C-alpha positions as CSV (number, residue, x, y, z in Angstrom):
1,M,-14.6,-10.0,-1.3
2,W,-16.8,-10.6,1.7
3,E,-15.4,-11.3,5.2
4,A,-16.6,-13.0,8.1
5,R,-16.6,-10.8,11.0
6,S,-17.6,-11.4,14.4
7,A,-20.1,-9.5,16.1
8,A,-17.2,-7.6,18.3
9,E,-15.2,-6.6,15.3
10,D,-18.7,-5.2,13.5
11,F,-19.3,-3.4,17.0
12,A,-16.0,-2.0,17.0
13,S,-15.9,-1.1,13.6
14,R,-19.3,0.8,13.9
15,K,-17.8,2.7,17.0
16,D,-14.9,3.8,15.2
17,E,-16.7,4.9,12.1
18,E,-18.8,6.9,14.7
19,Y,-15.9,8.4,16.1
20,F,-14.4,9.5,12.9
21,Y,-17.8,11.1,11.9
22,S,-17.8,12.6,15.3
23,M,-14.2,14.1,15.0
24,A,-15.0,15.2,11.1
25,A,-18.1,17.2,12.4
26,R,-16.1,18.7,15.1
27,E,-13.4,20.0,12.6
28,V,-16.3,21.6,10.8
29,A,-17.8,23.2,13.9
30,S,-14.2,24.6,15.0
31,G,-13.4,25.8,11.4
32,M,-10.4,23.9,11.3
33,I,-10.8,22.0,8.2
34,S,-8.9,20.6,5.1
35,H,-9.2,23.2,2.8
36,G,-8.4,21.1,-0.3
37,L,-11.0,18.6,0.6
38,H,-13.3,21.2,1.3
39,A,-12.7,22.4,-2.1
40,K,-13.3,18.7,-3.5
41,A,-16.7,18.7,-1.7
42,L,-17.9,22.0,-2.9
43,S,-16.9,21.0,-6.5
44,E,-18.9,17.8,-6.0
45,T,-21.9,19.5,-4.8
46,G,-22.1,22.3,-7.5
47,G,-21.1,25.1,-4.9
48,D,-24.0,24.4,-2.5
49,E,-22.5,24.8,0.8
50,K,-25.0,22.8,3.1
51,S,-24.3,19.9,0.9
52,A,-20.7,20.3,0.8
53,R,-20.6,20.5,4.5
54,A,-22.4,17.0,4.6
55,L,-19.8,15.7,1.9
56,Y,-17.0,16.9,3.5
57,I,-17.6,15.1,6.9
58,K,-18.2,11.9,4.8
59,L,-15.0,12.3,3.0
60,R,-13.1,13.4,6.0
61,A,-14.5,10.6,8.0
62,Q,-13.3,8.1,5.2
63,M,-9.9,9.6,5.2
64,M,-9.7,9.3,9.0
65,A,-10.7,5.5,8.7
66,S,-8.0,5.1,5.9
67,E,-5.5,6.7,8.1
68,F,-6.4,4.5,10.9
69,A,-6.4,1.4,9.0
70,A,-2.9,2.3,7.5
71,A,-1.6,3.1,11.0
72,K,-2.9,-0.1,12.3
73,E,-1.5,-2.1,9.5
74,A,2.0,-0.3,9.9
75,E,1.7,-1.5,13.7
76,D,1.0,-4.8,13.1
77,G,3.7,-5.0,10.6
78,L,6.0,-3.5,13.1
79,R,4.6,-5.8,15.7
80,L,5.7,-8.7,13.4
81,E,8.8,-7.3,13.0
82,L,9.7,-7.0,16.5
83,Q,8.5,-10.4,17.6
84,K,11.2,-11.5,14.7
85,Q,13.8,-9.6,16.3
86,M,12.9,-10.9,19.6
87,R,13.2,-14.5,18.6
88,R,16.9,-13.5,17.0
89,A,17.6,-11.5,20.3
90,E,16.7,-14.6,22.4
91,W,19.7,-16.6,20.7
92,K,21.9,-13.3,21.5
93,G,21.1,-13.3,25.2
94,M,19.2,-9.7,24.8
95,A,15.6,-10.7,25.0
96,R,15.1,-8.9,28.1
97,W,15.3,-5.4,25.9
98,A,13.1,-6.4,23.3
99,P,9.7,-6.2,25.4
100,V,11.0,-2.7,26.4
101,F,11.6,-1.5,23.0
102,L,8.5,-2.8,21.9
103,A,6.4,-1.1,24.4
104,V,8.2,2.3,23.6
105,L,7.5,1.9,19.9
106,L,3.9,0.7,20.3
107,G,3.4,3.6,22.7
108,A,4.8,6.1,20.3
109,L,2.7,4.8,17.5
110,W,-0.2,5.1,19.9
111,I,0.5,8.7,20.8
112,Y,0.9,9.5,17.0
113,F,-1.8,7.6,15.5
114,G,-3.9,7.5,18.9
115,R,-7.2,8.9,19.6
């Protein structure tokens, strides 16, 4: 289904895509590749190494984009859950700790899934 996107969202999406392709290309250049994904690329290109390299970069960039989207979705879910917890904590007089917990948790997610 088609979603209306702002110009800023479209730009951010294109920058993310460029970043994922850049990271995939660096993996290939450094030799630090996913051997399973490389085997898939070789299989799909009939063993042509040059075509497999290009396909690997495309597949790896797509994989990174999926991982990023999943992490963002998890972060959004955690943020919503923490907001609920903060509302509950306000009733219990503990709201002052919820923002600290949120900051630590989001920081950990950023370190784990960040760029």
